[in-house]
Each structure stands twice: as C-alpha cells, then as structure tokens.
N, CA and C of each residue as an Amber inpcrd file, in Angstrom:
protein
   618
 -29.0870000 -19.8500000  31.2980000 -28.7560000 -20.6630000  30.1370000
 -27.8290000 -19.8770000  29.2170000 -26.8770000 -20.5500000  28.6790000
 -25.9520000 -19.9430000  27.7140000 -25.8250000 -20.8540000  26.5030000
 -25.4230000 -20.2790000  25.3920000 -25.1990000 -21.0740000  24.1890000
 -23.9590000 -20.5280000  23.4690000 -23.3270000 -21.3660000  22.6870000
 -22.1210000 -20.9630000  21.9480000 -21.9200000 -21.9200000  20.7840000
 -21.2190000 -21.4440000  19.7840000 -20.8570000 -22.2910000  18.6490000
 -19.6490000 -23.1360000  19.0270000 -19.7110000 -24.3870000  18.7320000
 -18.6060000 -25.3110000  19.0270000 -18.2450000 -26.0690000  17.7580000
 -17.3360000 -26.9770000  17.8890000 -16.9470000 -27.8030000  16.7480000
 -16.2550000 -26.9920000  15.6670000 -16.6950000 -27.1740000  14.4330000
 -16.0520000 -26.5150000  13.3010000 -16.2360000 -24.9980000  13.3470000
 -17.4210000 -24.5440000  13.7820000 -17.6600000 -23.1050000  13.8720000
 -16.7200000 -22.4530000  14.8850000 -16.5000000 -23.1040000  16.0040000
 -15.6100000 -22.5650000  17.0330000 -14.1660000 -22.5420000  16.5420000
 -13.7520000 -23.5990000  15.8720000 -12.3870000 -23.6530000  15.3480000
 -12.1630000 -22.5740000  14.2900000 -13.1730000 -22.3300000  13.4470000
 -13.0460000 -21.3000000  12.4140000 -12.9790000 -19.9120000  13.0400000
 -13.7730000 -19.6770000  14.0820000 -13.7410000 -18.3750000  14.7510000
 -12.3840000 -18.1280000  15.4020000 -11.8250000 -19.1570000  16.0340000
 -10.4970000 -19.0100000  16.6370000  -9.4370000 -18.7540000  15.5730000
  -9.5540000 -19.4150000  14.4260000  -8.5970000 -19.1980000  13.3460000
  -8.6740000 -17.7740000  12.8170000  -9.9010000 -17.2550000  12.6670000
 -10.0690000 -15.8870000  12.1860000  -9.5170000 -14.8730000  13.1800000
  -9.7090000 -15.1250000  14.4820000  -9.1800000 -14.2060000  15.4880000
  -7.6580000 -14.1700000  15.4620000  -7.0520000 -15.3460000  15.4130000
  -5.5870000 -15.3900000  15.3720000  -5.0480000 -14.8210000  14.0620000
  -5.8010000 -15.0340000  12.9740000  -5.3730000 -14.5040000  11.6800000
  -5.4460000 -12.9780000  11.6700000  -6.4890000 -12.4170000  12.2620000
  -6.6050000 -10.9610000  12.3320000  -5.4720000 -10.3560000  13.1540000
  -5.1410000 -11.0050000  14.2730000  -4.0380000 -10.5090000  15.0980000
  -2.7170000 -10.5780000  14.3490000  -2.4810000 -11.6960000  13.6770000
  -1.2570000 -11.8330000  12.9140000  -1.1860000 -10.8700000  11.7430000
  -2.3320000 -10.5920000  11.1290000  -2.3700000  -9.6610000   9.9980000
  -2.0160000  -8.2490000  10.4410000  -2.5470000  -7.8250000  11.5700000
  -2.2270000  -6.4970000  12.0990000  -0.7470000  -6.4000000  12.4530000
  -0.2330000  -7.4630000  13.0850000   1.1950000  -7.4680000  13.4160000
   2.0560000  -7.4200000  12.1580000   1.6320000  -8.1400000  11.1120000
   2.3820000  -8.1210000   9.8510000   2.3880000  -6.7400000   9.2230000
   1.2710000  -6.0190000   9.3150000   1.2180000  -4.6630000   8.7730000
   2.1810000  -3.7420000   9.5030000   2.2740000  -3.8770000  10.8240000
   3.2230000  -3.0600000  11.5790000   4.6650000  -3.3890000  11.1950000
   4.9390000  -4.6700000  10.9880000   6.2980000  -5.0670000  10.5970000
   6.6330000  -4.5180000   9.2060000   5.6670000  -4.6200000   8.2660000
   5.8890000  -4.0790000   6.9210000   6.1520000  -2.5780000   6.9970000
   5.3700000  -1.8890000   7.8060000   5.5560000  -0.4410000   7.9480000
   6.9430000  -0.1200000   8.5070000   7.3720000  -0.8650000   9.5300000
   8.6820000  -0.6100000  10.1280000   9.8110000  -0.8910000   9.1400000
   9.6840000  -1.9840000   8.3940000  10.7290000  -2.3260000   7.4270000
  10.8210000  -1.3020000   6.2990000   9.7140000  -0.6410000   5.9870000
   9.7320000   0.3980000   4.9610000  10.1900000   1.7400000   5.5280000
   9.8290000   2.0280000   6.7660000  10.1690000   3.3250000   7.3500000
  11.6650000   3.4680000   7.5920000  12.3490000   2.3720000   7.9070000
  13.7780000   2.4480000   8.2130000  14.5910000   2.8860000   6.9900000
  14.4840000   2.2120000   5.8290000  15.2790000   2.6700000   4.6850000
  14.7970000   3.9880000   4.0850000  13.4850000   4.2440000   4.1360000
  12.9700000   5.5020000   3.5990000  13.2980000   6.7000000   4.4820000
  13.5040000   6.4550000   5.7840000  13.7170000   7.5270000   6.7580000
  12.5630000   8.5230000   6.7120000  11.3770000   7.9760000   6.6410000
  10.1780000   8.8030000   6.5470000   9.0230000   8.0740000   7.2090000
   8.1130000   8.8560000   7.8000000   6.9160000   8.2720000   8.3970000
   5.7680000   8.2040000   7.3960000   5.8340000   8.9810000   6.3240000
   4.7250000   9.0960000   5.3930000   4.8770000   8.1670000   4.1930000
   6.0640000   8.0800000   3.6300000   6.2540000   7.2950000   2.4180000
   5.8900000   5.8140000   2.5810000   6.1380000   5.1760000   3.7280000
   5.6450000   3.7960000   3.8800000   4.1280000   3.6710000   3.7260000
   3.3940000   4.6940000   4.1490000   1.9390000   4.6730000   3.9780000
   1.5590000   4.7700000   2.5070000   2.3530000   5.5380000   1.7270000
   2.1060000   5.6060000   0.2890000   2.3020000   4.2410000  -0.3520000
   3.3170000   3.5260000   0.0970000   3.5660000   2.1820000  -0.4310000
   2.4490000   1.2220000  -0.0190000   2.0110000   1.3040000   1.2260000
   1.0250000   0.3590000   1.7530000  -0.3980000   0.6710000   1.3220000
  -0.6090000   1.7900000   0.6340000  -1.9610000   2.1140000   0.1740000
  -2.4510000   1.0830000  -0.8360000  -1.5400000   0.2970000  -1.4080000
  -1.9400000  -0.7310000  -2.3670000  -2.6860000  -1.8860000  -1.7020000
  -2.4990000  -2.0850000  -0.4100000  -3.0910000  -3.2490000   0.2680000
  -4.6200000  -3.2230000   0.2310000  -5.2950000  -2.1240000   0.5940000
  -6.7750000  -2.1330000   0.5100000  -7.2950000  -2.4030000  -0.8930000
  -6.6160000  -1.8850000  -1.9070000  -7.0770000  -2.1160000  -3.2720000
  -6.8180000  -3.5520000  -3.7080000  -5.7830000  -4.1770000  -3.1540000
  -5.5910000  -5.6010000  -3.3990000  -6.7310000  -6.4220000  -2.8200000
  -7.2170000  -6.0400000  -1.6500000  -8.3560000  -6.7380000  -1.0410000
  -9.6060000  -6.5630000  -1.8970000  -9.8100000  -5.3500000  -2.4210000
 -10.9570000  -5.1190000  -3.3040000 -10.8560000  -5.9990000  -4.5440000
  -9.6600000  -6.1000000  -5.1130000  -9.4710000  -6.9640000  -6.2710000
  -9.7470000  -8.4250000  -5.9630000  -9.3840000  -8.8680000  -4.7580000
  -9.6590000 -10.2500000  -4.3690000 -11.1630000 -10.5100000  -4.2850000
 -11.9020000  -9.5520000  -3.7300000 -13.3640000  -9.7010000  -3.6390000
 -13.9780000  -9.7340000  -5.0340000 -13.5150000  -8.8530000  -5.9210000
 -14.0220000  -8.8410000  -7.2920000 -13.7060000 -10.1570000  -7.9870000
 -12.5190000 -10.6990000  -7.7500000 -12.1450000 -11.9710000  -8.3560000
 -13.0540000 -13.1090000  -7.9330000 -13.4190000 -13.1610000  -6.6570000
 -14.3470000 -14.1990000  -6.2000000 -15.7070000 -14.0480000  -6.8670000
 -16.1410000 -12.8060000  -7.0360000 -17.4310000 -12.5760000  -7.6820000
 -17.3850000 -12.9950000  -9.1500000 -16.2980000 -12.6600000  -9.8440000
 -16.1770000 -12.9940000 -11.2630000 -16.0930000 -14.5050000 -11.4690000
 -15.3330000 -15.1910000 -10.6130000 -15.1390000 -16.6280000 -10.7730000
 -16.2600000 -17.4530000 -10.1570000 -17.1780000 -16.8030000  -9.4460000
 -18.3150000 -17.5180000  -8.8780000 -17.9950000 -18.3240000  -7.6450000
 -16.9920000 -17.9210000  -6.8670000 -16.6210000 -18.6130000  -5.6420000
 -17.0570000 -17.8040000  -4.4350000 -17.4800000 -18.5100000  -3.4090000
 -17.8050000 -17.8480000  -2.1610000 -16.5580000 -17.4990000  -1.3770000
 -16.6820000 -16.5030000  -0.4990000 -15.5570000 -16.0810000   0.3200000
 -15.4220000 -17.0420000   1.4910000 -14.2090000 -17.5740000   1.6860000
 -13.9680000 -18.5560000   2.7430000 -12.7260000 -18.1680000   3.5240000
 -12.4080000 -18.9670000   4.5280000 -11.2160000 -18.6910000   5.3280000
  -9.9490000 -18.8730000   4.5050000  -9.9950000 -19.7430000   3.5020000
  -8.8490000 -19.8990000   2.6070000  -8.6520000 -18.6360000   1.7760000
  -9.7410000 -17.9790000   1.4240000  -9.6410000 -16.7000000   0.7200000
  -8.9400000 -15.6530000   1.5760000  -9.2300000 -15.6550000   2.8640000
  -8.5850000 -14.6990000   3.7680000  -7.0990000 -15.0050000   3.8950000
  -6.7420000 -16.2930000   3.9160000  -5.3230000 -16.6570000   3.9010000
  -4.6390000 -16.0650000   2.6660000  -5.3310000 -16.1330000   1.5280000
  -4.7840000 -15.5620000   0.3100000  -4.6180000 -14.0550000   0.4050000
  -5.5530000 -13.3740000   1.0740000  -5.4590000 -11.9280000   1.2310000
  -4.2680000 -11.5480000   2.1040000  -4.0270000 -12.3360000   3.1480000
  -2.8610000 -12.0750000   4.0010000  -1.5730000 -12.2110000   3.1930000
  -1.4880000 -13.2590000   2.3730000  -0.3190000 -13.4140000   1.5080000
  -0.2500000 -12.3050000   0.4720000  -1.4110000 -11.8840000  -0.0120000
  -1.4740000 -10.8230000  -1.0140000  -0.9190000  -9.5070000  -0.4840000
  -1.1030000  -9.2380000   0.7960000  -0.6650000  -7.9710000   1.3690000
   0.8440000  -7.7870000   1.2790000   1.5810000  -8.8740000   1.3010000
   3.0220000  -8.7750000   1.1600000   3.4900000  -8.7270000  -0.2710000
   2.5880000  -9.0000000  -1.2060000   2.9500000  -9.0300000  -2.6260000
   2.6370000  -7.7060000  -3.3090000   1.4780000  -7.1290000  -3.0090000
   1.0390000  -5.9360000  -3.7420000   1.8900000  -4.7180000  -3.4290000
   2.5980000  -4.7170000  -2.2780000   3.4230000  -3.5510000  -1.9500000
   4.6740000  -3.4820000  -2.8210000   5.0110000  -4.5640000  -3.5130000
   6.2420000  -4.5660000  -4.3090000   6.1920000  -3.5260000  -5.4200000
   5.0570000  -3.4560000  -6.1230000   4.9500000  -2.5210000  -7.2460000
   5.0550000  -1.0720000  -6.7790000   4.3050000  -0.7250000  -5.7400000
   4.3640000   0.6450000  -5.2480000   5.7250000   0.9560000  -4.6220000
   6.3700000  -0.0440000  -4.0360000   7.7050000   0.1560000  -3.4740000
   8.7060000   0.5060000  -4.5650000   8.6530000  -0.2350000  -5.6710000
   9.5510000   0.0490000  -6.7940000   9.3220000   1.4600000  -7.3230000
   8.0670000   1.8600000  -7.4010000   7.7330000   3.1790000  -7.9480000
   8.2300000   4.2990000  -7.0390000   8.0390000   4.1510000  -5.7350000
   8.4710000   5.1860000  -4.7960000   9.9940000   5.2650000  -4.7320000
  10.6690000   4.1170000  -4.7180000  12.1380000   4.1120000  -4.6850000
  12.7090000   4.7870000  -5.9250000  12.1450000   4.4810000  -7.0900000
  12.6180000   5.1090000  -8.3250000  12.4000000   6.6170000  -8.2950000
  11.2720000   7.0490000  -7.7710000  11.0040000   8.4890000  -7.6690000
  12.0100000   9.1760000  -6.7610000  12.3230000   8.5620000  -5.6160000
  13.3110000   9.1410000  -4.7040000  14.6890000   9.2210000  -5.3480000
  15.0720000   8.1730000  -6.0740000  16.3810000   8.1720000  -6.7300000
  16.4600000   9.2440000  -7.8090000  15.3850000   9.4240000  -8.5690000
  15.3900000  10.4530000  -9.6080000  15.4120000  11.8540000  -9.0130000
  14.7970000  12.0370000  -7.8520000  14.8470000  13.3560000  -7.2050000
  16.2670000  13.6980000  -6.7610000  17.0020000  12.6840000  -6.2890000
  18.3890000  12.9330000  -5.8970000  19.2740000  13.1780000  -7.1140000
  19.0090000  12.4790000  -8.2160000  19.8370000  12.6260000  -9.4170000
  19.5320000  13.9060000 -10.1820000  18.3180000  14.4280000 -10.0450000
  17.9170000  15.6250000 -10.7900000  17.3230000  16.6520000  -9.8230000
  18.1720000  17.2980000  -9.0440000  17.6550000  18.2180000  -8.0160000
  16.9440000  19.4330000  -8.5800000  17.2390000  19.8250000  -9.8190000
  16.6210000  21.0180000 -10.3670000  15.3090000  20.7890000 -11.0800000
  14.9360000  19.5140000 -11.3020000  13.7160000  19.2000000 -12.0450000
  12.4880000  19.3810000 -11.1560000  11.3480000  19.6260000 -11.7910000
  10.1020000  19.7620000 -11.0400000   9.6300000  18.3970000 -10.5510000
   8.8760000  18.4250000  -9.4640000   8.4050000  17.1730000  -8.8810000
   7.4750000  16.4280000  -9.8320000   6.6120000  17.1490000 -10.5260000
   5.6780000  16.5020000 -11.4530000   6.4410000  15.8080000 -12.5800000
   7.4850000  16.4500000 -13.0760000   8.2920000  15.8500000 -14.1330000
   8.9800000  14.5820000 -13.6440000   9.4740000  14.6030000 -12.4150000
  10.1560000  13.4360000 -11.8640000   9.1770000  12.2870000 -11.6650000
   7.9900000  12.5790000 -11.1420000   6.9960000  11.5310000 -10.8950000
   6.5560000  10.8810000 -12.2080000   6.3240000  11.6970000 -13.2210000
   5.9340000  11.1580000 -14.5250000   7.0680000  10.3170000 -15.1180000
   8.3050000  10.7940000 -14.9760000   9.4420000  10.0360000 -15.4850000
   9.6230000   8.7090000 -14.7730000   9.4110000   8.6840000 -13.4570000
   9.5140000   7.4290000 -12.7110000   8.4210000   6.4500000 -13.1290000
   7.2140000   6.9670000 -13.3650000   6.1380000   6.0960000 -13.8330000
   6.4250000   5.4950000 -15.1930000   6.9950000   6.2940000 -16.0840000
   7.3540000   5.7730000 -17.4090000   8.4660000   4.7330000 -17.3110000
   9.4520000   4.9890000 -16.4520000  10.5910000   4.0830000 -16.3500000
  10.1840000   2.7380000 -15.7600000   9.2640000   2.7360000 -14.8200000
   8.9040000   1.4910000 -14.1160000   7.5840000   0.8910000 -14.5810000
   6.9630000   1.4820000 -15.5960000   5.6760000   0.9650000 -16.0530000
   5.7980000  -0.4790000 -16.5530000   6.7430000  -0.7410000 -17.4150000
   6.8790000  -2.0820000 -17.9850000   7.2750000  -3.1240000 -16.9410000
   8.2880000  -2.8630000 -16.0650000   8.5860000  -3.8750000 -15.0330000
   7.4130000  -4.1720000 -14.1100000   6.6950000  -3.1220000 -13.6910000
   5.5590000  -3.3370000 -12.7920000   4.4670000  -4.1400000 -13.4850000
   4.1420000  -3.7720000 -14.7340000   3.0840000  -4.4700000 -15.4530000
   3.4600000  -5.9240000 -15.7330000   4.6960000  -6.1630000 -16.1490000
   5.1160000  -7.5360000 -16.4450000   5.1370000  -8.3940000 -15.1920000
   5.5630000  -7.8220000 -14.0700000   5.5630000  -8.5920000 -12.8190000
   4.1550000  -9.0290000 -12.4410000   3.1970000  -8.1300000 -12.5500000
   1.8220000  -8.4610000 -12.1770000   1.1830000  -9.4320000 -13.1710000
   1.4410000  -9.2270000 -14.4560000   0.8460000 -10.1010000 -15.4710000
   1.3890000 -11.5250000 -15.3440000   2.6930000 -11.6610000 -15.1160000
   3.2570000 -13.0060000 -14.9720000   2.7320000 -13.6910000 -13.7110000
   2.5460000 -12.9270000 -12.6340000   1.9630000 -13.5170000 -11.4210000
   0.5300000 -13.9770000 -11.6710000  -0.2390000 -13.1420000 -12.3660000
  -1.6400000 -13.4670000 -12.6400000  -1.7530000 -14.7430000 -13.4840000
  -1.0300000 -14.7900000 -14.6030000  -1.1390000 -15.9490000 -15.4830000
  -0.4470000 -17.1770000 -14.9010000   0.5110000 -16.9750000 -14.0100000
   1.1030000 -18.1180000 -13.3320000   0.1400000 -18.8190000 -12.3890000
  -0.8210000 -18.0580000 -11.8510000  -1.8150000 -18.6300000 -10.9390000
  -3.0850000 -19.0820000 -11.6500000  -3.2800000 -18.6900000 -12.8960000
  -4.5030000 -19.0400000 -13.5950000  -4.7100000 -20.5510000 -13.7750000
  -3.6700000 -21.3680000 -14.0190000  -3.9240000 -22.8200000 -14.0890000
  -4.5530000 -23.3780000 -12.8230000  -4.1330000 -22.8530000 -11.6540000
  -4.7430000 -23.3050000 -10.4110000  -6.1720000 -22.7790000 -10.2710000
  -6.3940000 -21.5450000 -10.7070000  -7.7340000 -20.9700000 -10.6190000
  -8.7150000 -21.7230000 -11.5000000  -8.2810000 -22.1320000 -12.6720000
  -9.1590000 -22.8090000 -13.6350000  -9.1870000 -24.3240000 -13.4650000
  -8.4650000 -24.8370000 -12.4970000  -8.4560000 -26.2900000 -12.2730000
  -9.8370000 -26.7590000 -11.8060000 -10.2640000 -27.8910000 -12.3360000
 -11.6020000 -28.4160000 -12.0160000 -11.5850000 -29.6340000 -11.1110000
 -10.4250000 -30.1480000 -10.7640000 -10.3650000 -31.3410000  -9.9210000
 -10.7380000 -30.9930000  -8.4850000 -11.2350000 -31.9890000  -7.7640000
 -11.6540000 -31.7800000  -6.3840000 -10.4620000 -31.5010000  -5.4810000
  -9.3100000 -32.0540000  -5.8190000  -8.1330000 -31.8260000  -4.9810000
  -7.6980000 -30.3710000  -4.9840000  -7.9280000 -29.6620000  -6.0940000
  -7.4690000 -28.2770000  -6.2140000  -8.4800000 -27.2680000  -5.6940000
  -9.7220000 -27.6650000  -5.5360000 -10.7510000 -26.6960000  -5.1360000
 -10.4990000 -26.1330000  -3.7470000  -9.7110000 -26.8140000  -2.9500000
  -9.3880000 -26.3160000  -1.6200000  -8.4830000 -25.0880000  -1.6940000
  -7.6160000 -25.0220000  -2.7180000  -6.6560000 -23.9300000  -2.8410000
  -7.0800000 -22.8570000  -3.8330000  -8.1340000 -23.1060000  -4.6020000
  -8.5470000 -22.1480000  -5.6200000  -8.8970000 -20.7770000  -5.0250000
  -9.6330000 -20.6600000  -3.9030000  -9.9240000 -19.3290000  -3.3510000
  -8.6660000 -18.5330000  -3.0010000  -7.6370000 -19.2110000  -2.5130000
  -6.3930000 -18.5150000  -2.2100000  -5.7440000 -17.9950000  -3.4860000
  -5.7410000 -18.8140000  -4.5290000  -5.1610000 -18.3830000  -5.8050000
  -5.9430000 -17.2310000  -6.4060000  -7.2580000 -17.2500000  -6.2700000
  -8.0870000 -16.1490000  -6.7760000  -7.7620000 -14.8550000  -6.0540000
  -7.6110000 -14.9220000  -4.7300000  -7.2990000 -13.7170000  -3.9550000
  -5.9870000 -13.0930000  -4.4150000  -4.9650000 -13.9160000  -4.5930000
  -3.6560000 -13.3870000  -4.9650000  -3.6650000 -12.8860000  -6.4050000
  -4.1980000 -13.6920000  -7.3260000  -4.1320000 -13.3470000  -8.7450000
  -4.9070000 -12.0740000  -9.0540000  -6.1700000 -12.0330000  -8.6650000
  -6.9900000 -10.8680000  -8.9900000  -6.6090000  -9.6600000  -8.1390000
  -6.1630000  -9.8930000  -6.9060000  -5.7240000  -8.7730000  -6.0750000
  -4.5020000  -8.0810000  -6.6400000  -3.5300000  -8.8550000  -7.1120000
  -2.3260000  -8.2840000  -7.7100000  -2.6700000  -7.5270000  -8.9870000
  -3.5070000  -8.1200000  -9.8210000  -3.8100000  -7.4980000 -11.1070000
  -4.6090000  -6.2090000 -10.9300000  -5.5790000  -6.2170000 -10.0450000
  -6.4080000  -5.0280000  -9.8390000  -5.5980000  -3.8960000  -9.2080000
  -4.8000000  -4.2280000  -8.2000000  -4.0410000  -3.1870000  -7.5040000
  -2.9690000  -2.5710000  -8.3850000  -2.4780000  -3.3140000  -9.3690000
  -1.4140000  -2.7810000 -10.2340000  -1.8710000  -1.5320000 -10.9570000
  -3.0450000  -1.5720000 -11.5640000  -3.5390000  -0.4210000 -12.3140000
  -3.8660000   0.7450000 -11.3820000  -4.3100000   0.4430000 -10.1560000
  -4.5590000   1.5110000  -9.1890000  -3.2440000   2.1340000  -8.7480000
  -2.2230000   1.2990000  -8.5350000  -0.9200000   1.7860000  -8.0760000
  -0.3190000   2.7580000  -9.0860000  -0.4100000   2.4170000 -10.3650000
   0.2000000   3.2500000 -11.3970000  -0.4180000   4.6470000 -11.4610000
  -1.6320000   4.7920000 -10.9530000  -2.2930000   6.0940000 -10.9480000
  -2.2720000   6.7450000  -9.5680000  -2.5220000   5.9510000  -8.5350000
  -2.7200000   6.5100000  -7.2020000  -1.4140000   6.8690000  -6.5130000
  -0.4090000   6.0140000  -6.5980000   0.8450000   6.2550000  -5.8810000
   1.5350000   7.5370000  -6.3520000   1.6940000   7.7820000  -7.6670000
   2.2840000   9.0630000  -8.0680000   1.4740000  10.2700000  -7.6050000
   0.1430000  10.1500000  -7.6670000  -0.6970000  11.2650000  -7.2260000
  -0.5220000  11.5280000  -5.7280000  -0.5020000  10.4600000  -4.9270000
  -0.3070000  10.6280000  -3.4900000   1.0680000  11.1980000  -3.1740000
   2.0600000  10.7720000  -3.9270000   3.4220000  11.2790000  -3.7160000
   3.4530000  12.7950000  -3.8970000   2.8280000  13.2770000  -4.9680000
   2.8060000  14.7180000  -5.2250000   1.9920000  15.4400000  -4.1650000
   0.8460000  14.8900000  -3.7790000  -0.0030000  15.5270000  -2.7750000
   0.7340000  15.6450000  -1.4390000   1.4130000  14.5840000  -1.0310000
   2.1240000  14.6100000   0.2500000   3.2750000  15.6030000   0.2150000
   4.0030000  15.6480000  -0.8980000   5.0960000  16.6190000  -0.9980000
   4.5650000  18.0590000  -0.9780000   3.4390000  18.2960000  -1.6390000
   2.8390000  19.6300000  -1.6050000   2.3880000  19.9920000  -0.1890000
   1.7840000  19.0120000   0.5060000   1.3440000  19.2690000   1.8790000
   2.5350000  19.5200000   2.7980000   3.6220000  18.7880000   2.5960000
   4.8280000  19.0000000   3.4090000   5.4290000  20.3750000   3.1520000
   5.4850000  20.7620000   1.8820000   6.0280000  22.0900000   1.5500000
   5.1540000  23.1950000   2.1230000   3.8270000  23.0040000   2.0670000
   2.9140000  24.0150000   2.6010000   3.0770000  24.1500000   4.1090000
   3.1520000  23.0180000   4.8090000   3.3190000  23.0850000   6.2630000
   4.6540000  23.7080000   6.6400000   5.7240000  23.3980000   5.8810000
   7.0320000  24.0070000   6.1650000   6.9900000  25.5110000   5.9470000
   6.2940000  25.9370000   4.8840000   6.1800000  27.3630000   4.5960000
   5.4060000  28.0880000   5.6870000   4.3230000  27.4630000   6.1630000
   3.5040000  28.0890000   7.2080000   4.2950000  28.2350000   8.5000000
   4.9640000  27.1410000   8.9260000   5.7000000  27.1930000  10.1880000
   6.9360000  28.0850000  10.0740000   7.5410000  28.1380000   8.8730000
   8.6920000  29.0190000   8.7070000   8.2870000  30.4800000   8.8400000
   7.1360000  30.8410000   8.2560000   6.6450000  32.2120000   8.3950000
   6.2750000  32.5330000   9.8360000   5.7030000  31.5240000  10.5160000
   5.3360000  31.7490000  11.9140000   6.5810000  31.9690000  12.7720000
   7.6180000  31.1930000  12.5100000   8.8640000  31.3720000  13.2610000
   9.5050000  32.7130000  12.9430000   9.4280000  33.1170000  11.6490000
  10.0100000  34.4040000  11.2710000   9.2880000  35.5610000  11.9620000
   7.9650000  35.4470000  12.0690000   7.2080000  36.5040000  12.7430000
   7.5350000  36.5770000  14.2310000   7.7460000  35.4120000  14.8340000
   8.0380000  35.3990000  16.2640000   9.4300000  35.9120000  16.5790000
  10.3380000  35.8900000  15.5770000  11.7090000  36.3310000  15.8050000
  11.9310000  37.7910000  15.4380000  10.8960000  38.5260000  15.0170000
  11.0570000  39.9440000  14.6780000  11.3710000  40.7310000  15.9430000
  12.4760000  41.4670000  15.9830000  12.8310000  42.2030000  17.2130000
  11.8730000  43.3600000  17.4660000  11.6600000  43.6280000  18.7310000
  10.7880000  44.7260000  19.1160000  11.5280000  46.0600000  18.9620000
  10.8500000  47.0380000  18.3940000  11.4240000  48.3680000  18.2130000
  11.0800000  49.1960000  19.4450000  12.1090000  49.6780000  20.1110000
  11.8750000  50.4570000  21.3300000  11.4060000  51.8700000  21.0090000
  10.6200000  52.4140000  21.8580000  10.0990000  53.7780000  21.6800000
  11.2190000  54.7730000  22.0380000  11.6000000  55.6370000  21.1000000
  12.7000000  56.5770000  21.4100000  12.3630000  57.5590000  22.5160000
  11.0610000  57.7590000  22.7490000  10.7040000  58.6970000  23.8140000
  10.8360000  58.0920000  25.1960000  10.9810000  56.7890000  25.2610000
  11.0750000  56.1200000  26.5510000  12.5010000  56.2910000  27.0890000
  12.6730000  56.7620000  28.2780000  14.0370000  56.9470000  28.8060000
  14.7130000  55.6030000  29.0380000  16.0240000  55.5790000  28.8560000
  16.8030000  54.3660000  29.0460000  16.9050000  54.0640000  30.5370000
C-alpha cells in the first residue's frame, strides 16, 4: 500500500519544487552578472549577503502583521532577492570608485566615506519602496488579501536589510581586503624563501 498527497497539496508541492530550482538558478545568474563587472569572485558575495537578511525581514514582517507564511510569501521573497542587492551593490561600487580615485587613502577612511556618500540614496530608496507598498499591505478588501503576503515580504525585507547592509557590507569589505592582504603577504614570503639561492661550501671542490 502506498499513499501520497494529491490535488491542491500536490500542486503546491510541485510549485515549491520548481520555485526552489528557479531561485537557485537566479542566484547563480545574479552572481555571474556581478562577478563579470567586478572582476572578482569575492565581491559579488559581499553584495549578495543582503539576501538572507531580506528573508529574515520578510519573516519578521509576517509576524508583525499577523499573516501566516504562504506560497505567495515565497514568491515575494524570490522577487525580494533581486531588490535587496541594489543597496549593497551601490555601496560596493562607490567604495571601489573611491579606492581608484584616492590610492593613498586608508581603506577604513574610504569605506566610511563611501557609507556617508551613499547613506541618503540607499535610505531613501528603501523608505520609498516600503511606503509605496504599505497601501497594499494595509488593504482590507478580500481582493487584495491574495497579494498582501507578497507585499509584506518585499516591504519588510527591503527595510530590514537596508539597516543591516549599511553596517555589514562595509565591515565585510574591510575584512575581506585584510584577509586578501594577509594571504598575499604569507604567499609572498613563502615564495621569497623558496627563491633564496643555496650557498655552496667553499671547502667542496669544484
């Protein structure tokens, strides 16, 4: 004897499976699109670190608004993943540009300057997105309740991740640069040691 879920349960399970596959593929595409212009394998990960915190914000938003998590909420999270990377992308790009323009400045000074320069654009972008979605979130009609979980995921995910991005992305940028410099220093010393010429013993006949 065997048993299985059919009908609506089966259709929902198939939708979740296809959504998970598409979400993973989308993450790889986002990573590739970021790695090409950055010419780096690490910096795209710094940009994409905002995605998990956007998901946390979406979960918190459902809890605050009193809505259960549904498949429509997951659709909102998938859409959210392409939105939350914008703020961290702007911050990383500005940091790279300032490093090229000011080669003699310290990395900490550049990171702080980039955060100050992009603080207002990043905050205004997230705030306008949040309040633009609030009419849908607060709508009480039955026609809108189908889309409210998606709006909650995007609105609260963007707002929560913004404050994390402003603190976490600069810190990760500095940590990664320090780790890269340390690894370069270690391997450079190792190469220098391996290239030291051997001193021949003068007592040994030629």
